[in-house]
C-alpha positions, -999 to 999 in steps of 0.1 A, spaced: 168 -249 617 142 -272 612 135 -301 590 102 -321 582 98 -347 557 61 -359 549 54 -395 535 22 -403 518 -8 -380 525 -1 -356 555 25 -385 572 51 -365 588 87 -375 596 94 -368 628 105 -332 640 144 -329 647 162 -298 654 201 -290 658 215 -254 665 235 -244 638 259 -229 655 271 -245 680 268 -282 659 248 -295 691 218 -313 684 185 -313 702 160 -342 699 120 -343 711 120 -362 736 86 -370 729 92 -386 696 75 -412 681 100 -440 676 101 -457 640 97 -494 640 125 -520 636 118 -538 604 128 -572 602 157 -585 578 149 -599 550 159 -640 551 167 -636 515 199 -617 519 220 -616 492 254 -614 509 255 -633 545 275 -644 566 277 -681 581 281 -712 564 262 -701 533 281 -712 503 288 -689 472 272 -714 452 240 -711 475 242 -674 473 247 -671 434 216 -694 433 196 -672 449 198 -644 428 166 -638 402 194 -646 369 201 -675 388 167 -693 376 165 -680 342 205 -690 330 191 -713 304 162 -689 289 191 -663 288 222 -679 275 198 -693 245 190 -655 235 229 -647 238 235 -672 216 208 -668 192 218 -633 185 245 -608 182 232 -585 201 211 -582 231 198 -551 253 190 -564 288 172 -546 311 180 -562 345 161 -548 379 190 -541 412 201 -567 426 190 -590 398 227 -607 396 233 -595 359 264 -577 361 281 -609 381 264 -638 372 256 -632 330 296 -630 324 299 -665 343 266 -684 327 292 -673 292 318 -686 305 305 -716 319 293 -725 286 329 -711 273 309 -688 250 338 -665 242 360 -693 228 397 -684 219 388 -648 227 375 -626 259 347 -615 280 353 -575 282 325 -560 313 327 -526 308 318 -502 342 320 -466 340 338 -459 375 371 -479 386 355 -489 424 328 -510 406 352 -530 380 376 -538 413 347 -550 437 327 -569 404 359 -583 400 370 -596 430 334 -608 436 330 -633 406 371 -646 413 355 -652 446 326 -668 436 347 -688 409 373 -698 433 403 -682 412 425 -657 426 421 -622 411 442 -615 379 440 -652 369 410 -663 349 392 -629 368 410 -600 365 400 -555 359 422 -528 344 418 -495 355 434 -464 350 464 -467 359 465 -504 376 463 -539 351 453 -569 371 452 -593 348 475 -623 330 476 -643 297 452 -667 311 427 -640 317 391 -648 301 367 -623 321 383 -586 325 360 -559 341 373 -528 332 363 -492 333 351 -478 296 379 -453 294 400 -483 293 388 -504 269 383 -471 245 421 -470 248 423 -505 241 404 -498 211 433 -468 199 457 -499 195 436 -523 177 402 -502 164 387 -545 158 388 -554 193 399 -589 184 413 -603 217 372 -599 228 346 -623 217 321 -609 235 318 -572 249 293 -566 280 286 -530 282 273 -527 318 252 -493 335 245 -479 298 225 -457 307 249 -436 328 258 -422 291 295 -413 303 315 -395 273 337 -425 272 305 -450 270 288 -431 244 319 -429 223 325 -471 228 286 -478 217 300 -463 186 339 -482 182 321 -512 197 290 -512 169 314 -506 142 345 -533 153 316 -557 150 304 -547 120 337 -547 103 341 -579 114 316 -594 99 322 -576 67 356 -591 68 346 -624 76 364 -623 113 355 -641 143 325 -624 154 319 -596 185 290 -603 201 277 -574 221 256 -572 255 241 -536 265 229 -541 300 214 -517 327 192 -512 350 167 -489 334 174 -469 301 154 -453 274 147 -484 258 136 -475 217 167 -451 217 190 -480 226 169 -506 206 169 -482 173 202 -475 174 216 -509 176 197 -520 148 163 -531 164 181 -560 181 163 -574 211 154 -565 247 153 -586 276 138 -579 307 151 -592 341 129 -593 372 149 -578 399 151 -581 443 142 -547 449 128 -540 485 101 -514 490 118 -486 501 99 -454 517 105 -422 498 102 -393 526 104 -358 511 119 -333 528 80 -306 540 99 -271 534 126 -262 509 163 -264 526 187 -235 526 215 -256 535 214 -292 518 244 -303 537 232 -292 575 200 -309 565 219 -339 553 238 -338 585 207 -333 608 187 -364 591 219 -380 596 218 -381 636 180 -384 635 185 -418 622 211 -426 640 188 -418 670 158 -435 662 168 -471 647 193 -498 658 225 -502 654 239 -519 622 211 -505 598 238 -482 577 237 -451 559 246 -442 531 244 -398 521 252 -387 483 268 -359 483 288 -335 455 326 -341 462 357 -343 486 360 -315 503 320 -318 513 327 -349 522 355 -344 544 338 -317 562 309 -332 569 331 -368 579 350 -342 611 314 -327 618 298 -366 622 327 -375 643 329 -346 660 296 -345 672 292 -383 675 318 -377 707 290 -356 725 263 -386 718 251 -403 749 267 -438 754 237 -454 747 238 -447 711 258 -470 686 292 -461 678 297 -447 646 325 -454 614 323 -429 592 340 -435 553 343 -410 527 338 -422 490 346 -401 459 364 -412 424 400 -400 436 401 -420 469 430 -449 462 417 -483 456 420 -498 491 404 -468 509 373 -471 487 372 -510 491 370 -502 528 336 -493 524 327 -528 518 340 -546 551 307 -557 573 298 -535 601 313 -548 634 283 -557 656 268 -527 676 280 -503 649 268 -481 625 286 -474 593 278 -438 577 291 -439 540 293 -400 527 300 -410 487 297 -389 455 275 -400 432 302 -429 424 275 -452 445 247 -446 425 249 -480 403 268 -511 401 278 -520 436 263 -532 465 271 -521 497 261 -543 522 241 -531 555 227 -502 539 193 -495 555 189 -461 551 201 -435 523 200 -396 525 200 -380 494 209 -340 491 196 -339 460 226 -326 444 257 -332 422 288 -317 409 285 -314 370 316 -304 343 304 -283 317 318 -270 295 312 -240 275 329 -238 236 319 -204 230 339 -190 260 366 -219 261 357 -228 301 355 -259 317 326 -246 347 322 -271 375 290 -264 392 270 -280 416 235 -286 403 198 -309 409 200 -341 400 179 -357 379 149 -379 382 165 -411 371 194 -403 394 170 -398 422 154 -430 415 189 -448 414 202 -428 449 168 -446 464 174 -480 453 202 -477 476 181 -489 503 167 -514 488 193 -539 476 191 -562 507 160 -554 528 131 -527 529 144 -494 535 143 -456 536 156 -429 514 153 -394 528 153 -365 500 170 -335 510 143 -318 489 103 -314 486 82 -330 461 78 -300 441 116 -299 437 110 -335 426 87 -327 402 104 -299 387 139 -319 382 145 -329 344 139 -366 336 167 -381 325 202 -367 331 219 -344 300 244 -370 284 283 -360 294 294 -360 252 265 -329 249 285 -307 277 319 -320 285 353 -309 268 354 -330 239 392 -321 228 401 -357 248 372 -375 231 381 -358 192 421 -369 198 411 -408 207 383 -405 176 416 -393 154 439 -416 167 418 -448 154 412 -430 121 375 -415 129 363 -381 120 341 -369 153 319 -347 126 309 -381 111 310 -405 139 278 -429 147 273 -411 183 241 -422 195 232 -386 207 257 -362 182 273 -335 207 269 -299 193 289 -292 162 304 -261 179 319 -281 204 334 -305 181 346 -278 161 360 -265 194 380 -290 203 396 -295 166 406 -259 174 425 -266 207 442 -292 194 454 -271 160 469 -249 190 482 -277 210 501 -290 175 481 -322 175 463 -319 142 478 -300 110 447 -284 109 407 -273 114 405 -288 79 429 -315 76 426 -330 110 454 -355 102 474 -361 134 506 -345 138 541 -367 150 533 -347 184 489 -355 186 500 -392 178 521 -392 215 496 -371 229 471 -399 229 490 -424 241 488 -406 278 453 -408 291 454 -376 304 436 -346 289 458 -335 258 465 -296 279 484 -320 303 497 -345 276 514 -315 256 531 -302 290 547 -335 297 561 -340 260 573 -306 262 589 -311 296 618 -323 278 627 -289 261 623 -274 295 649 -297 314 620 -305 337 605 -335 331 610 -348 370 592 -318 382 561 -318 356 557 -356 368 553 -347 399 525 -318 390 507 -336 361 501 -366 385 489 -341 414 464 -321 390 448 -354 383 443 -361 420 420 -340 441 429 -314 468 462 -320 491 445 -300 517 428 -304 548 410 -280 563 391 -289 595 363 -264 605 375 -265 641 412 -262 633 413 -241 607 440 -215 617 462 -242 626 458 -254 590 459 -224 573 501 -217 595 506 -252 585 504 -248 547 520 -212 549 549 -232 553 550 -245 517 536 -212 502 552 -197 469 547 -163 457 547 -180 425 514 -194 427 496 -228 438 517 -248 409 550 -250 427 531 -244 461 520 -279 453 555 -296 437 570 -280 470 548 -304 492 553 -332 473 586 -332 474 587 -330 509 565 -356 514 583 -379 495 620 -376 514 601 -382 544 598 -414 564 567 -414 581 543 -401 560 511 -402 574 525 -387 604 540 -358 591 504 -355 567 483 -354 598 510 -328 611 507 -305 584 469 -306 574 475 -326 542 456 -356 529 483 -380 525 453 -402 506 457 -377 475 493 -378 477 498 -414 478 474 -414 451 493 -387 429 530 -405 437 513 -437 423 500 -416 395 534 -406 387 549 -442 390 529 -448 359 532 -417 336 570 -422 342 568 -454 330 548 -441 299 573 -413 292 603 -440 292 582 -459 265 582 -423 246 618 -423 249 619 -391 272 651 -383 290 644 -376 322 657 -343 334 651 -317 363 654 -280 370 662 -283 402 656 -247 419 651 -232 384 613 -236 391 607 -207 363 613 -235 339 581 -253 353 559 -223 351 569 -221 313 565 -255 307 531 -252 321 521 -223 295 527 -249 268 492 -268 272 476 -243 294 486 -210 274 441 -212 269 438 -208 306 459 -169 309 435 -141 328 452 -104 324 446 -78 358 427 -48 342 428 -12 351 395 -19 371 414 -42 389 393 -76 383 409 -103 360 394 -109 325 403 -142 304 426 -134 273 407 -170 254 370 -150 262 378 -117 280 355 -134 306 350 -116 340 369 -139 367 387 -138 399 410 -159 422 396 -185 443 399 -176 478 417 -208 483 444 -199 463 476 -187 477 479 -155 451 447 -148 467 449 -114 475 482 -104 456 468 -93 421 493 -103 406 495 -89 366 491 -122 346 477 -153 356 480 -191 343 448 -210 358 440 -244 355 402 -246 359 375 -225 361 349 -231 387 313 -215 388 299 -205 422 278 -177 420 312 -162 405 335 -175 380 368 -187 405 399 -194 388 418 -223 405 453 -238 409 467 -203 396 507 -192 389 517 -159 383 539 -155 353 558 -134 330 537 -122 296 564 -123 282 568 -158 283 535 -159 266 552 -142 237 582 -162 236 565 -196 240 532 -192 223 539 -162 197 513 -171 171 485 -173 198 496 -138 214 492 -129 179 456 -132 184 448 -126 212 467 -90 228 474 -83 266 465 -52 280 508 -48 286 511 -51 249 488 -18 243 501 2 277 
């Protein structure tokens, strides 16, 4: 397979070849060498004697500190467009704190992702010479590193939304900074309305004012300005170094393989300590490529730099995510394989080259079928430019796009806001817990009415609201809203006491909140399958996962055990940490501890209480149809039930890759459905009821 990249008119990037069947790289010996780029003397993060204060003063935002503070003091809401590298996220909260603009309250700085909240708070604490958790702290899901004296608090937008459920006026904050606003995550969009409402209500009630600062590197300024009432917009210059963008000359059939080839072309042609950031779509893809890179690197000539590969995706434990920020040892090269988690906010030092696959994994909800589809699709042009910018944070760099210029031109200019394509059940539940009607809520972009109604219907079926017309939360609904989970999983946890299996359900819900625990290296597929077979339950994937987790908790040498059994120690440990937090929440809800021991039918019955809308039945034609929407589906090949064709199955999600596959599947007895959800089954007949 051959890939070509072009820059400008007629300038072709050197050809490179790779034999796909052998993973052996063949380079042309007469290729022209890419010239070395001089390192910029204005690099933000340096080692040696430069002080943190000098580094702060070198940032573009520092020179306009006083003018910026004057504008922020003058207005109750401002929109701040700060170019990448301007220092807005780390410096502006500090500027406000230095003049005590927050007075007796706190400054809350929201981030769409936990890794950004953690790393930014660490950096700011370092610059302010304070311990993390003192004046500067952070809060992310299942982790709170703050104290009573915290004045600068970095937190995910989801966590601030949960705080609003306890205090809709957000009285502990006097300033809220909504950062990376352009990302338009579902929580960010809801926060816009919540914070805007809190500001209005506090003013009407003559309470202490709430100041709002909306920040982003890029956004539809007019749309944001109109939404917040014609507020002033401040533009900050950044320090984005030039990035040469190279597009593939021809459409690539396999973006993963083309990305792999590009990595080693860069590795051969550029000096050590010029690190590479590669954008891929998900954990499995990243882990597979990491394995391939390590295997190929072992066969390379010793004249090339050593390679250190780091994965980066949202479900990695925090300390694993932070490994990517460690400086690269002299004479080595760091390759970071990341999802879109690295598109914004965080600066990873040493990145000189970005490889953009042009793809992203997006979850899209279809209200008509009631299914969430996880689908790999093209990114938007805005995302492409965000990715490109990662190569120009510290010095001039290169971005290799594994797609043609024509493909780039055909992309959407901006991504569709998540609020318009996701399952709104969690959002509607959170709004109802705040006493807000989702249909009249002040969204920046209103989600489809069909999606809101579908969410209300699901909440009614789960018993969280009295009816679709009367949306008052039931006692169960109020309890469900306390958990930072999909309402279906909250319902399962709260039902566990009825089936005497809380210990097992805690473990299972924690595992379902993590990424896959299975590791299947391409070169050791047979050994991995044999190792996994030891844990397989004929009941299906959920009980298999439970079996793995139980054994994981009994062994002393966990990492070694995971390595021997081809299991992901990071994801199992993450699930263990999540389980601890969920257990504390259950304790606060006064749910008594219980265990069903080996009577694991109780676990599958309990799963039905929240996932009864996720049931599929085998038809006479030997294909499955979902009971809810009569959608044709198949069991995913990764499932332990693949090929066994049980009559009735329960699944966690549907993934569309050409066809619709069920993931995390369990075999269930149709009689259980009639016993546990009789009303639902009266509306949705099974084939077994007819025959």
